[in-house]
MARMARBA-865520 format. One record per residue (C-alpha): chain; x, y, z. Coordinates in steps of 0.1 Angstrom, whole numbers, plus 5000, padded with zeros to 4 digits. Last residue first. Layout:
<sites>
<site><chaine>A</chaine><u>X</u><v>Y</v><w>Z</w></site>
...
</sites>
This chain:
<sites>
<site><chaine>A</chaine><u>8891</u><v>5432</v><w>0579</w></site>
<site><chaine>A</chaine><u>8898</u><v>5456</v><w>0551</w></site>
<site><chaine>A</chaine><u>8933</u><v>5476</v><w>0561</w></site>
<site><chaine>A</chaine><u>8933</u><v>5513</v><w>0568</w></site>
<site><chaine>A</chaine><u>8969</u><v>5534</v><w>0559</w></site>
<site><chaine>A</chaine><u>8950</u><v>5554</v><w>0531</w></site>
<site><chaine>A</chaine><u>8928</u><v>5571</v><w>0561</w></site>
<site><chaine>A</chaine><u>8899</u><v>5593</v><w>0549</w></site>
<site><chaine>A</chaine><u>8889</u><v>5617</v><w>0581</w></site>
<site><chaine>A</chaine><u>8854</u><v>5616</v><w>0577</w></site>
<site><chaine>A</chaine><u>8841</u><v>5649</v><w>0594</w></site>
<site><chaine>A</chaine><u>8836</u><v>5660</v><w>0631</w></site>
<site><chaine>A</chaine><u>8838</u><v>5696</v><w>0643</w></site>
<site><chaine>A</chaine><u>8800</u><v>5700</v><w>0642</w></site>
<site><chaine>A</chaine><u>8786</u><v>5664</v><w>0646</w></site>
<site><chaine>A</chaine><u>8781</u><v>5647</v><w>0612</w></site>
<site><chaine>A</chaine><u>8763</u><v>5639</v><w>0585</w></site>
<site><chaine>A</chaine><u>8782</u><v>5636</v><w>0547</w></site>
<site><chaine>A</chaine><u>8754</u><v>5620</v><w>0525</w></site>
<site><chaine>A</chaine><u>8759</u><v>5584</v><w>0513</w></site>
<site><chaine>A</chaine><u>8733</u><v>5571</v><w>0529</w></site>
<site><chaine>A</chaine><u>8745</u><v>5586</v><w>0563</w></site>
<site><chaine>A</chaine><u>8779</u><v>5597</v><w>0567</w></site>
<site><chaine>A</chaine><u>8801</u><v>5610</v><w>0599</w></site>
<site><chaine>A</chaine><u>8786</u><v>5589</v><w>0625</w></site>
<site><chaine>A</chaine><u>8813</u><v>5595</v><w>0652</w></site>
<site><chaine>A</chaine><u>8829</u><v>5569</v><w>0676</w></site>
<site><chaine>A</chaine><u>8857</u><v>5586</v><w>0706</w></site>
<site><chaine>A</chaine><u>8892</u><v>5572</v><w>0714</w></site>
<site><chaine>A</chaine><u>8911</u><v>5579</v><w>0743</w></site>
<site><chaine>A</chaine><u>8950</u><v>5574</v><w>0753</w></site>
<site><chaine>A</chaine><u>8960</u><v>5579</v><w>0788</w></site>
<site><chaine>A</chaine><u>8993</u><v>5565</v><w>0804</w></site>
<site><chaine>A</chaine><u>8995</u><v>5564</v><w>0840</w></site>
<site><chaine>A</chaine><u>8988</u><v>5527</v><w>0843</w></site>
<site><chaine>A</chaine><u>9025</u><v>5514</v><w>0825</w></site>
<site><chaine>A</chaine><u>9043</u><v>5537</v><w>0854</w></site>
<site><chaine>A</chaine><u>9023</u><v>5512</v><w>0878</w></site>
<site><chaine>A</chaine><u>9048</u><v>5481</v><w>0871</w></site>
<site><chaine>A</chaine><u>9082</u><v>5481</v><w>0850</w></site>
<site><chaine>A</chaine><u>9108</u><v>5451</v><w>0856</w></site>
<site><chaine>A</chaine><u>9140</u><v>5458</v><w>0841</w></site>
<site><chaine>A</chaine><u>9167</u><v>5439</v><w>0826</w></site>
<site><chaine>A</chaine><u>9203</u><v>5437</v><w>0818</w></site>
<site><chaine>A</chaine><u>9217</u><v>5465</v><w>0841</w></site>
<site><chaine>A</chaine><u>9251</u><v>5478</v><w>0836</w></site>
<site><chaine>A</chaine><u>9242</u><v>5517</v><w>0844</w></site>
<site><chaine>A</chaine><u>9257</u><v>5534</v><w>0813</w></site>
<site><chaine>A</chaine><u>9249</u><v>5573</v><w>0826</w></site>
<site><chaine>A</chaine><u>9228</u><v>5582</v><w>0800</w></site>
<site><chaine>A</chaine><u>9211</u><v>5544</v><w>0798</w></site>
<site><chaine>A</chaine><u>9203</u><v>5554</v><w>0838</w></site>
<site><chaine>A</chaine><u>9187</u><v>5584</v><w>0828</w></site>
<site><chaine>A</chaine><u>9164</u><v>5572</v><w>0800</w></site>
<site><chaine>A</chaine><u>9152</u><v>5543</v><w>0822</w></site>
<site><chaine>A</chaine><u>9141</u><v>5572</v><w>0848</w></site>
<site><chaine>A</chaine><u>9124</u><v>5592</v><w>0821</w></site>
<site><chaine>A</chaine><u>9106</u><v>5560</v><w>0808</w></site>
<site><chaine>A</chaine><u>9099</u><v>5546</v><w>0844</w></site>
<site><chaine>A</chaine><u>9113</u><v>5529</v><w>0870</w></site>
<site><chaine>A</chaine><u>9094</u><v>5531</v><w>0904</w></site>
<site><chaine>A</chaine><u>9111</u><v>5496</v><w>0916</w></site>
<site><chaine>A</chaine><u>9128</u><v>5473</v><w>0897</w></site>
<site><chaine>A</chaine><u>9166</u><v>5463</v><w>0882</w></site>
<site><chaine>A</chaine><u>9174</u><v>5427</v><w>0870</w></site>
<site><chaine>A</chaine><u>9213</u><v>5420</v><w>0872</w></site>
<site><chaine>A</chaine><u>9225</u><v>5389</v><w>0848</w></site>
<site><chaine>A</chaine><u>9249</u><v>5367</v><w>0865</w></site>
<site><chaine>A</chaine><u>9276</u><v>5358</v><w>0840</w></site>
<site><chaine>A</chaine><u>9305</u><v>5380</v><w>0854</w></site>
<site><chaine>A</chaine><u>9305</u><v>5358</v><w>0883</w></site>
<site><chaine>A</chaine><u>9341</u><v>5354</v><w>0888</w></site>
<site><chaine>A</chaine><u>9344</u><v>5373</v><w>0923</w></site>
<site><chaine>A</chaine><u>9353</u><v>5406</v><w>0911</w></site>
<site><chaine>A</chaine><u>9325</u><v>5406</v><w>0885</w></site>
<site><chaine>A</chaine><u>9305</u><v>5399</v><w>0910</w></site>
<site><chaine>A</chaine><u>9313</u><v>5430</v><w>0930</w></site>
<site><chaine>A</chaine><u>9319</u><v>5453</v><w>0900</w></site>
<site><chaine>A</chaine><u>9283</u><v>5444</v><w>0892</w></site>
<site><chaine>A</chaine><u>9272</u><v>5452</v><w>0924</w></site>
<site><chaine>A</chaine><u>9287</u><v>5485</v><w>0928</w></site>
<site><chaine>A</chaine><u>9273</u><v>5498</v><w>0895</w></site>
<site><chaine>A</chaine><u>9238</u><v>5488</v><w>0906</w></site>
<site><chaine>A</chaine><u>9242</u><v>5503</v><w>0936</w></site>
<site><chaine>A</chaine><u>9256</u><v>5535</v><w>0925</w></site>
<site><chaine>A</chaine><u>9228</u><v>5540</v><w>0896</w></site>
<site><chaine>A</chaine><u>9201</u><v>5539</v><w>0923</w></site>
<site><chaine>A</chaine><u>9179</u><v>5510</v><w>0931</w></site>
<site><chaine>A</chaine><u>9161</u><v>5527</v><w>0961</w></site>
<site><chaine>A</chaine><u>9178</u><v>5559</v><w>0975</w></site>
<site><chaine>A</chaine><u>9215</u><v>5579</v><w>0966</w></site>
<site><chaine>A</chaine><u>9198</u><v>5599</v><w>0941</w></site>
<site><chaine>A</chaine><u>9179</u><v>5620</v><w>0964</w></site>
<site><chaine>A</chaine><u>9211</u><v>5631</v><w>0984</w></site>
<site><chaine>A</chaine><u>9240</u><v>5608</v><w>1001</w></site>
<site><chaine>A</chaine><u>9268</u><v>5587</v><w>0985</w></site>
<site><chaine>A</chaine><u>9284</u><v>5556</v><w>1001</w></site>
<site><chaine>A</chaine><u>9258</u><v>5529</v><w>0987</w></site>
<site><chaine>A</chaine><u>9265</u><v>5497</v><w>1001</w></site>
<site><chaine>A</chaine><u>9242</u><v>5498</v><w>1035</w></site>
<site><chaine>A</chaine><u>9215</u><v>5504</v><w>1005</w></site>
<site><chaine>A</chaine><u>9195</u><v>5535</v><w>1011</w></site>
<site><chaine>A</chaine><u>9156</u><v>5530</v><w>1018</w></site>
<site><chaine>A</chaine><u>9128</u><v>5552</v><w>1011</w></site>
<site><chaine>A</chaine><u>9124</u><v>5541</v><w>0974</w></site>
<site><chaine>A</chaine><u>9124</u><v>5504</v><w>0984</w></site>
<site><chaine>A</chaine><u>9150</u><v>5484</v><w>0972</w></site>
<site><chaine>A</chaine><u>9142</u><v>5458</v><w>0946</w></site>
<site><chaine>A</chaine><u>9173</u><v>5445</v><w>0926</w></site>
<site><chaine>A</chaine><u>9169</u><v>5412</v><w>0912</w></site>
<site><chaine>A</chaine><u>9198</u><v>5387</v><w>0909</w></site>
<site><chaine>A</chaine><u>9205</u><v>5369</v><w>0875</w></site>
<site><chaine>A</chaine><u>9207</u><v>5332</v><w>0862</w></site>
<site><chaine>A</chaine><u>9221</u><v>5314</v><w>0890</w></site>
<site><chaine>A</chaine><u>9224</u><v>5274</v><w>0883</w></site>
<site><chaine>A</chaine><u>9265</u><v>5284</v><w>0875</w></site>
<site><chaine>A</chaine><u>9272</u><v>5291</v><w>0911</w></site>
<site><chaine>A</chaine><u>9243</u><v>5279</v><w>0932</w></site>
<site><chaine>A</chaine><u>9260</u><v>5287</v><w>0966</w></site>
<site><chaine>A</chaine><u>9286</u><v>5315</v><w>0959</w></site>
<site><chaine>A</chaine><u>9259</u><v>5332</v><w>0936</w></site>
<site><chaine>A</chaine><u>9235</u><v>5336</v><w>0962</w></site>
<site><chaine>A</chaine><u>9262</u><v>5349</v><w>0993</w></site>
<site><chaine>A</chaine><u>9275</u><v>5371</v><w>0964</w></site>
<site><chaine>A</chaine><u>9238</u><v>5387</v><w>0959</w></site>
<site><chaine>A</chaine><u>9232</u><v>5386</v><w>0996</w></site>
<site><chaine>A</chaine><u>9263</u><v>5409</v><w>1004</w></site>
<site><chaine>A</chaine><u>9261</u><v>5430</v><w>0974</w></site>
<site><chaine>A</chaine><u>9223</u><v>5439</v><w>0977</w></site>
<site><chaine>A</chaine><u>9225</u><v>5450</v><w>1014</w></site>
<site><chaine>A</chaine><u>9192</u><v>5460</v><w>1027</w></site>
<site><chaine>A</chaine><u>9182</u><v>5429</v><w>1041</w></site>
<site><chaine>A</chaine><u>9154</u><v>5416</v><w>1017</w></site>
<site><chaine>A</chaine><u>9170</u><v>5434</v><w>0989</w></site>
<site><chaine>A</chaine><u>9183</u><v>5405</v><w>0969</w></site>
<site><chaine>A</chaine><u>9154</u><v>5387</v><w>0948</w></site>
<site><chaine>A</chaine><u>9169</u><v>5362</v><w>0930</w></site>
<site><chaine>A</chaine><u>9164</u><v>5347</v><w>0899</w></site>
<site><chaine>A</chaine><u>9166</u><v>5312</v><w>0889</w></site>
<site><chaine>A</chaine><u>9156</u><v>5303</v><w>0855</w></site>
<site><chaine>A</chaine><u>9130</u><v>5275</v><w>0852</w></site>
<site><chaine>A</chaine><u>9141</u><v>5248</v><w>0834</w></site>
<site><chaine>A</chaine><u>9156</u><v>5233</v><w>0868</w></site>
<site><chaine>A</chaine><u>9118</u><v>5230</v><w>0874</w></site>
<site><chaine>A</chaine><u>9106</u><v>5244</v><w>0908</w></site>
<site><chaine>A</chaine><u>9102</u><v>5226</v><w>0942</w></site>
<site><chaine>A</chaine><u>9137</u><v>5221</v><w>0952</w></site>
<site><chaine>A</chaine><u>9148</u><v>5251</v><w>0931</w></site>
<site><chaine>A</chaine><u>9127</u><v>5269</v><w>0950</w></site>
<site><chaine>A</chaine><u>9140</u><v>5256</v><w>0981</w></site>
<site><chaine>A</chaine><u>9173</u><v>5265</v><w>0973</w></site>
<site><chaine>A</chaine><u>9166</u><v>5298</v><w>0966</w></site>
<site><chaine>A</chaine><u>9145</u><v>5305</v><w>0998</w></site>
<site><chaine>A</chaine><u>9176</u><v>5289</v><w>1017</w></site>
<site><chaine>A</chaine><u>9200</u><v>5316</v><w>1001</w></site>
<site><chaine>A</chaine><u>9174</u><v>5343</v><w>1005</w></site>
<site><chaine>A</chaine><u>9172</u><v>5335</v><w>1044</w></site>
<site><chaine>A</chaine><u>9153</u><v>5356</v><w>1063</w></site>
<site><chaine>A</chaine><u>9139</u><v>5331</v><w>1086</w></site>
<site><chaine>A</chaine><u>9126</u><v>5308</v><w>1054</w></site>
<site><chaine>A</chaine><u>9094</u><v>5320</v><w>1053</w></site>
<site><chaine>A</chaine><u>9107</u><v>5357</v><w>1050</w></site>
<site><chaine>A</chaine><u>9127</u><v>5349</v><w>1018</w></site>
<site><chaine>A</chaine><u>9094</u><v>5335</v><w>1004</w></site>
<site><chaine>A</chaine><u>9075</u><v>5365</v><w>1010</w></site>
<site><chaine>A</chaine><u>9104</u><v>5384</v><w>0990</w></site>
<site><chaine>A</chaine><u>9090</u><v>5369</v><w>0959</w></site>
<site><chaine>A</chaine><u>9112</u><v>5344</v><w>0942</w></site>
<site><chaine>A</chaine><u>9116</u><v>5359</v><w>0905</w></site>
<site><chaine>A</chaine><u>9099</u><v>5364</v><w>0873</w></site>
<site><chaine>A</chaine><u>9082</u><v>5347</v><w>0844</w></site>
<site><chaine>A</chaine><u>9046</u><v>5342</v><w>0833</w></site>
<site><chaine>A</chaine><u>9042</u><v>5318</v><w>0805</w></site>
<site><chaine>A</chaine><u>9037</u><v>5324</v><w>0767</w></site>
<site><chaine>A</chaine><u>9006</u><v>5317</v><w>0746</w></site>
<site><chaine>A</chaine><u>9002</u><v>5353</v><w>0732</w></site>
<site><chaine>A</chaine><u>8965</u><v>5357</v><w>0746</w></site>
<site><chaine>A</chaine><u>8971</u><v>5339</v><w>0779</w></site>
<site><chaine>A</chaine><u>9004</u><v>5358</v><w>0788</w></site>
<site><chaine>A</chaine><u>8993</u><v>5380</v><w>0810</w></site>
<site><chaine>A</chaine><u>8974</u><v>5352</v><w>0829</w></site>
<site><chaine>A</chaine><u>9002</u><v>5332</v><w>0831</w></site>
<site><chaine>A</chaine><u>9019</u><v>5363</v><w>0851</w></site>
<site><chaine>A</chaine><u>9048</u><v>5385</v><w>0853</w></site>
<site><chaine>A</chaine><u>9051</u><v>5392</v><w>0819</w></site>
<site><chaine>A</chaine><u>9082</u><v>5386</v><w>0794</w></site>
<site><chaine>A</chaine><u>9101</u><v>5407</v><w>0760</w></site>
<site><chaine>A</chaine><u>9077</u><v>5437</v><w>0765</w></site>
<site><chaine>A</chaine><u>9069</u><v>5454</v><w>0727</w></site>
<site><chaine>A</chaine><u>9046</u><v>5474</v><w>0724</w></site>
<site><chaine>A</chaine><u>9024</u><v>5443</v><w>0711</w></site>
<site><chaine>A</chaine><u>9036</u><v>5426</v><w>0743</w></site>
<site><chaine>A</chaine><u>9022</u><v>5450</v><w>0766</w></site>
<site><chaine>A</chaine><u>8992</u><v>5448</v><w>0749</w></site>
<site><chaine>A</chaine><u>8990</u><v>5411</v><w>0750</w></site>
<site><chaine>A</chaine><u>8998</u><v>5414</v><w>0792</w></site>
<site><chaine>A</chaine><u>8969</u><v>5437</v><w>0793</w></site>
<site><chaine>A</chaine><u>8944</u><v>5418</v><w>0777</w></site>
<site><chaine>A</chaine><u>8949</u><v>5387</v><w>0799</w></site>
<site><chaine>A</chaine><u>8956</u><v>5406</v><w>0832</w></site>
<site><chaine>A</chaine><u>8927</u><v>5429</v><w>0833</w></site>
<site><chaine>A</chaine><u>8903</u><v>5402</v><w>0852</w></site>
<site><chaine>A</chaine><u>8932</u><v>5407</v><w>0879</w></site>
<site><chaine>A</chaine><u>8919</u><v>5445</v><w>0884</w></site>
<site><chaine>A</chaine><u>8951</u><v>5467</v><w>0889</w></site>
<site><chaine>A</chaine><u>8988</u><v>5473</v><w>0903</w></site>
<site><chaine>A</chaine><u>8995</u><v>5439</v><w>0912</w></site>
<site><chaine>A</chaine><u>8998</u><v>5428</v><w>0871</w></site>
<site><chaine>A</chaine><u>9024</u><v>5460</v><w>0864</w></site>
<site><chaine>A</chaine><u>9054</u><v>5440</v><w>0862</w></site>
<site><chaine>A</chaine><u>9056</u><v>5437</v><w>0821</w></site>
<site><chaine>A</chaine><u>9096</u><v>5434</v><w>0816</w></site>
<site><chaine>A</chaine><u>9117</u><v>5454</v><w>0795</w></site>
<site><chaine>A</chaine><u>9145</u><v>5433</v><w>0785</w></site>
<site><chaine>A</chaine><u>9178</u><v>5459</v><w>0776</w></site>
<site><chaine>A</chaine><u>9194</u><v>5461</v><w>0744</w></site>
<site><chaine>A</chaine><u>9174</u><v>5498</v><w>0738</w></site>
<site><chaine>A</chaine><u>9165</u><v>5512</v><w>0772</w></site>
<site><chaine>A</chaine><u>9141</u><v>5542</v><w>0764</w></site>
<site><chaine>A</chaine><u>9127</u><v>5522</v><w>0735</w></site>
<site><chaine>A</chaine><u>9110</u><v>5497</v><w>0754</w></site>
<site><chaine>A</chaine><u>9102</u><v>5521</v><w>0780</w></site>
<site><chaine>A</chaine><u>9081</u><v>5542</v><w>0752</w></site>
<site><chaine>A</chaine><u>9066</u><v>5510</v><w>0737</w></site>
<site><chaine>A</chaine><u>9051</u><v>5499</v><w>0773</w></site>
<site><chaine>A</chaine><u>9035</u><v>5530</v><w>0776</w></site>
<site><chaine>A</chaine><u>9025</u><v>5526</v><w>0740</w></site>
<site><chaine>A</chaine><u>9010</u><v>5492</v><w>0743</w></site>
<site><chaine>A</chaine><u>8991</u><v>5503</v><w>0777</w></site>
<site><chaine>A</chaine><u>8974</u><v>5530</v><w>0765</w></site>
<site><chaine>A</chaine><u>8967</u><v>5514</v><w>0731</w></site>
<site><chaine>A</chaine><u>8953</u><v>5484</v><w>0750</w></site>
<site><chaine>A</chaine><u>8930</u><v>5505</v><w>0776</w></site>
<site><chaine>A</chaine><u>8922</u><v>5530</v><w>0746</w></site>
<site><chaine>A</chaine><u>8913</u><v>5504</v><w>0720</w></site>
<site><chaine>A</chaine><u>8893</u><v>5479</v><w>0741</w></site>
<site><chaine>A</chaine><u>8872</u><v>5507</v><w>0758</w></site>
<site><chaine>A</chaine><u>8864</u><v>5521</v><w>0725</w></site>
<site><chaine>A</chaine><u>8855</u><v>5486</v><w>0713</w></site>
<site><chaine>A</chaine><u>8831</u><v>5480</v><w>0741</w></site>
<site><chaine>A</chaine><u>8811</u><v>5513</v><w>0746</w></site>
<site><chaine>A</chaine><u>8806</u><v>5512</v><w>0708</w></site>
<site><chaine>A</chaine><u>8792</u><v>5478</v><w>0708</w></site>
<site><chaine>A</chaine><u>8756</u><v>5486</v><w>0708</w></site>
<site><chaine>A</chaine><u>8758</u><v>5505</v><w>0678</w></site>
<site><chaine>A</chaine><u>8771</u><v>5477</v><w>0656</w></site>
<site><chaine>A</chaine><u>8743</u><v>5462</v><w>0636</w></site>
<site><chaine>A</chaine><u>8716</u><v>5492</v><w>0643</w></site>
<site><chaine>A</chaine><u>8742</u><v>5513</v><w>0623</w></site>
<site><chaine>A</chaine><u>8737</u><v>5493</v><w>0593</w></site>
<site><chaine>A</chaine><u>8770</u><v>5493</v><w>0571</w></site>
<site><chaine>A</chaine><u>8804</u><v>5508</v><w>0568</w></site>
<site><chaine>A</chaine><u>8826</u><v>5508</v><w>0599</w></site>
<site><chaine>A</chaine><u>8862</u><v>5526</v><w>0600</w></site>
<site><chaine>A</chaine><u>8888</u><v>5521</v><w>0626</w></site>
<site><chaine>A</chaine><u>8917</u><v>5539</v><w>0630</w></site>
<site><chaine>A</chaine><u>8912</u><v>5572</v><w>0620</w></site>
<site><chaine>A</chaine><u>8942</u><v>5598</v><w>0626</w></site>
<site><chaine>A</chaine><u>8926</u><v>5624</v><w>0654</w></site>
<site><chaine>A</chaine><u>8964</u><v>5622</v><w>0669</w></site>
<site><chaine>A</chaine><u>8986</u><v>5597</v><w>0652</w></site>
<site><chaine>A</chaine><u>8987</u><v>5557</v><w>0652</w></site>
<site><chaine>A</chaine><u>9015</u><v>5536</v><w>0654</w></site>
<site><chaine>A</chaine><u>9008</u><v>5499</v><w>0640</w></site>
<site><chaine>A</chaine><u>9014</u><v>5473</v><w>0668</w></site>
<site><chaine>A</chaine><u>8980</u><v>5455</v><w>0663</w></site>
<site><chaine>A</chaine><u>8961</u><v>5467</v><w>0633</w></site>
<site><chaine>A</chaine><u>8947</u><v>5497</v><w>0615</w></site>
<site><chaine>A</chaine><u>8912</u><v>5491</v><w>0605</w></site>
<site><chaine>A</chaine><u>8886</u><v>5488</v><w>0577</w></site>
<site><chaine>A</chaine><u>8852</u><v>5470</v><w>0583</w></site>
<site><chaine>A</chaine><u>8824</u><v>5465</v><w>0558</w></site>
<site><chaine>A</chaine><u>8791</u><v>5456</v><w>0571</w></site>
<site><chaine>A</chaine><u>8768</u><v>5432</v><w>0554</w></site>
<site><chaine>A</chaine><u>8772</u><v>5403</v><w>0577</w></site>
<site><chaine>A</chaine><u>8763</u><v>5421</v><w>0609</w></site>
<site><chaine>A</chaine><u>8729</u><v>5415</v><w>0588</w></site>
<site><chaine>A</chaine><u>8702</u><v>5445</v><w>0603</w></site>
<site><chaine>A</chaine><u>8696</u><v>5456</v><w>0571</w></site>
<site><chaine>A</chaine><u>8695</u><v>5490</v><w>0558</w></site>
<site><chaine>A</chaine><u>8704</u><v>5526</v><w>0566</w></site>
<site><chaine>A</chaine><u>8740</u><v>5533</v><w>0557</w></site>
<site><chaine>A</chaine><u>8768</u><v>5538</v><w>0581</w></site>
<site><chaine>A</chaine><u>8806</u><v>5555</v><w>0583</w></site>
<site><chaine>A</chaine><u>8819</u><v>5551</v><w>0614</w></site>
<site><chaine>A</chaine><u>8852</u><v>5571</v><w>0627</w></site>
<site><chaine>A</chaine><u>8873</u><v>5560</v><w>0657</w></site>
<site><chaine>A</chaine><u>8886</u><v>5592</v><w>0670</w></site>
<site><chaine>A</chaine><u>8911</u><v>5612</v><w>0693</w></site>
<site><chaine>A</chaine><u>8947</u><v>5596</v><w>0683</w></site>
</sites>
């Protein structure tokens, strides 16, 4: 995915004289494949090169990273939880790219702006702290002030005892509780985890297995489990191989580590090949006229 190629003809500066041929949102792209072909007077679009290359690079990088996590966890809801890891003005475009990549939800309304969907999430740790560290009380306040149409998802790692807290919330809210979210820090081992070693910290497989079993034993089989905290494509594949019983995953900073770059080149002038050495017109039959 190295190049966006422009074909130019010298002449009028009227932008309407431009012909555009492009791949579209959601199309897959191979390395060195032409994704955008512009035919027309260079003066009509030269000033836009930095703009469209930046849009292509950022959007494609995020959409690709999201697609890889979605493919790594088939049948699971993959949520875009990356907004806090970059500048807030990027949220609308990032959220749009994430949804193009297959994300099942975004964490802020700004993320969903271009796609006209609301953000979704869980109660925050701050709300639990504001109510004396009681997750049950924080959930009660949330439900009192937030419409019953919004799913109640409890964040259950505040006391580092996810099973105990999950059961307390489930007993208190019954069918009102849609799900619980595990977000144990990577340097902590939940009190219910009996194993040791590097794979026993954070939201580990054992913790999720134990939580699912505990919820099922007490008749809360319908309560869903959402996992978050340092997840990426590789870690998700390991969880899927182990058949870890989670229902959804929130992925954050991993989405900003993927980088796919684009360049733009003049390859013809007045119908004659004229390009930088190593850059030539690469016809792409998949391009569609805009």
